[in-house]
C-alpha positions, 0 to 999 in steps of 0.5 A: 400738419405740414411744414408750411415755411419749408414749402414756401422757402423752396418755392421761393415764396418768402420775402420777409417774416416777423420774428416768431412767425415760423414758431407760431405755424409749427405750434398750432393751426393758425388763422391767417388772412390775405386782403384783396383789392376789389378795384376790378371785377376780376382778379388777375394773375398777379393776385393769383400768386398770393391766392396760391400762398393761401392755398398752400397755407390751407393744405398745410392744416391752417385756416385761411381767410380771404378779406375783400376790401369793400371799405378800403377799396373806396380809399385806394392803396398808395403802396408803390403807386405813382398816382392816386387811384380813382375812387369807386362808388358802392355799386361798382364795388359790390359788383367787383366783390361778387366777381372776386368771391366766385374766383376765390372759391375755385382755389380755397375749400369753403366746406365745413371742415375745421380749416375751412376757408372764410370770406370776409368784407371789411365794409361790414365793420367800417360802414358804421364807424364814424370819422371821429370814432375812428380817430379816437379808437385807432388814429391815436395809437400810431404816430405820424412819424411811424406812418411817414417812415414807410417806404410806400409813403416816402415814394409817394411824397415826391409826386403828392399823397392825399390825406385819404391815401395817407390814412390807408395804412391805418385802415388796413392796420385796423382790419388786422386788429379787428380780425385779431380780436374777433376771429383770433387771426394771428397772421397777415400775409401778402405781397412784399409791397404790402410789408409796411401796411401789414406791420402797421397792423401788428403794431396796432395789435400790440399797442391796442390789445397786447395780442399776438400778431405775425406777418409774412410777405412773398416776393412779387413775381417778376420776369428774369429781366426784372419787370413785373409779371402778369401782363400781356400785350393787351394788359392784365391777364385776368381770371374772368373768362370774359376779360381774358378768354381761356384760349388767351389765358392758355396761350399766355402760359404756353408762351412764357420765356424759358428763363422764367419757367422755374419761378413760374412752376414753383409759384403757380403750380402745386407740383411736388419738388420732384415734379418740378425738378424733373420739368426743369431738367428736361432739355425741351422747355416746351414740355414744361410750358405745356405742363404749366399751361395745363395745370394753371388753365385747368385750375382757373377755368376747368378741364373742359375749357383747357381741352377747348383751348388746346384744340383751338391752339392746334388749329394753327400750331398742330394737327386739327380736324373740321370737328375741332373747328366746328367745336370752338365759339366765334369769340375763340375762332376770331382770337385764333386767327387774329392777325390772319388776313380776312377777306369778305365775300357776299352770300350772292358771290358764294352761291354764284361761283361756278367753282372753288377756283373762282371763289378764291380768286374773286373775293370782295376784299382782296383775292387769296389767289391772283387768278383762277389758273393759280388757284387751280394749279395749287388745288391740283397739287394738294395745297389748298384746304377749306375748313381743314379738308383738303380739296381734291378738285376745283371743279365742284361748286363751293358748297361748304358748311360755314363755320358759325354760319358765316366763315370759311377757313382757307389754308394755302400751303402749310402756313398761309391762312385766310379767313373768309367772312360771308357778309 
């Protein structure tokens, strides 16, 4: 068994631990869990940081459990949130749970090995709990003073905290007690914002059964300026390709700031210490960003989607061919050229144009060239390409294969792109 704590320490992935946690992990194969909130149909890269803790945990020889909160998701965790969450109905929760289970299976080994990962849903034991039964069996063991002392509660008292949200830490605490009693789970892990909820669980186990219970949290991943990491201009960076495409996902990692690279390599990759230090010492940070983007995109989406994302990226930022263009789907094509001037032309205008110069200077919405003469001069000088093929002459009729049966990509000079949509 590997020394998990040493591994997490050099990666900067330990924020706090209950005394005795390290000794427990060194003593035997330990059963531990992390909870995932099913308030969306997909996890995002903020969640991915905690998934990587479970991954390291399993690689070290321990047995990981992923708990999805089918029951607690109906309540909502108030920890360090400024407003109360909207409660979700059961149908939405079940849809979200299915998506999360599929994503976790890309990271954890659920096969029949002794430390195979296990996925659980706390709705399975909460669904038959009566309100009076929960008050009798769980509520009497934790005092209001204890619950009020948590930072996550204190911060919400200023803006208002419903009894529903106030009770959340009791529900999460009971999860830990149930898992400890039923599955022998001795450790709960999570982000540092979960410390109050996790230690409520260790206290509940101590008072209700006298069992062993430990806690370990990791720092929340933040940027060098202290702001939360994991959002792009359009919002969360999701693991679901329908919510954040593989191309957008790849570009997010390619464009992280230099000062954030070291932290992200440690948290989001399985590279060894030597490999990461070599990337950190490379005077060209772009090479480290390429490796980071390759590793995370491949792990989340697949090698095939990573290759497609690179080809799509090269269309704008590197060398590419007509074959690369034809090989990407319409959604990715439009994402690559988001912000590029787009002009429309009718099918009749396309078929009726006498030559390429006429086509490029007489579009329905905004000409690419102001005159046929300007277009002809630039074509003659080798400065115009259509669908990544350089034009040798303007005399030919514009008979081009349309991308996705509706687009032409025009490159004017080295950096100016236009997307013609045939409507």
